[in-house]
N, C-alpha and C positions, 0 to 999 in steps of 0.2 A: 470105710474109706480107704482107697489105695492111692497113696500119693505118688506123683511122678518123681523122677530123679531130680528135676529142677526144683520142685516144691520143697523137697527135703533139704537140698543145698541152700535155698533161700531162707528157710526157717532156721537152719543151723547158723547161717550168717547173721540173721537178726538177733539170735540169742548169744552170739559170740562164741560158738562151740566149734572147735577145729576137729577134723576127722576126715573120713572118706565114706563114700557111698558104696554099699555092698548090694549084691543082687543074687537072689536064689532062683528066680524064674524071670521070664521076660517082663512081667508086670509086678514083681514083688521086690521092692527096694527097702533098705533101712540104712540108717546112718550109724557108723561106728566111730564114736569119739576117741580121740587120741588118749591113750593111757587107761581106758576103761575096758573091761571084759564084756560087759553087757551092752547090747545095741541101744540106741536112742530112738524111741518110737513115740513121739508126742501125739501122733494121730490115733494111737490105740492104747497107750499107757497113761493112766490117770496121773501117776507120779511125774512122768516126763512132761505131760501136758501142763501140770501145775508149775513145774520148773520153767517151762517155756513162757507161761503166762507172767510169772514174776520177772524173768529176765527181760521181757519185752514190754513190761508195764501195760498189759492187756487187762481190761476189765469186762468180764462177761455180764450181760444184763438180760433178764427175761423180758420179752415184749409184753405190753399191756394186754394184748389179746391172749397171751398164754400159749401161743402156737410156735414160738421161735425164740432163739437166743441171738443177741446182738453183741458182737465183740467191739469194744471201744478202746482207743488208745490215745495218748496225748501226742503221738507222732503224726506226721503228715499223711495219714491213711484215713479214708472215709469209713464210717461204721460198716461192719460186715454182718449181714443177717443170714442165719441158717435156720431153715424150717425143721421142726421136729419130725415131720412126716417123712423126711428124706433119710432118717437114721433109725436103727432099731430101738434105741433108748435115748432119753433126754441127755444122759451123760455122754453118749457118743456124739450127739449134736453139739454139746458144749465143747468137747475136745476138738471137733472139726472146726468150730468157729474160732477157737484160740489158734489152732494150727494155720488156718487160712489167713487170719489176720497177721500172723507172724510172717507168712509168705509175702504178703503185701508190704510189710515193713522191710523185709529183705530186698524186695525189688527197688525200694527207694534208697537203699544204702549204696 
């Protein structure tokens, strides 16, 4: 998953993280938090994804059919479903669901 600039900004906003967007190529963005040397990449780092999940109170759940993950939150955001077939691993799908749910939370702020 390659997030857009706007998606990274919204996810950071939802998590309450201040910083700036950096870019290494026309479609490769990351978020650089203030005061930290390492970039924040919740779309591809399990640690950053977990931190985002906790900050935004997101709860990933696996579907009954076992083919997708659903990200739920107590905020005013509808459940967000991500199919496993769209990602190389189940872990990647879970990170995507958490990230995309945080993006929607950020839109509502």
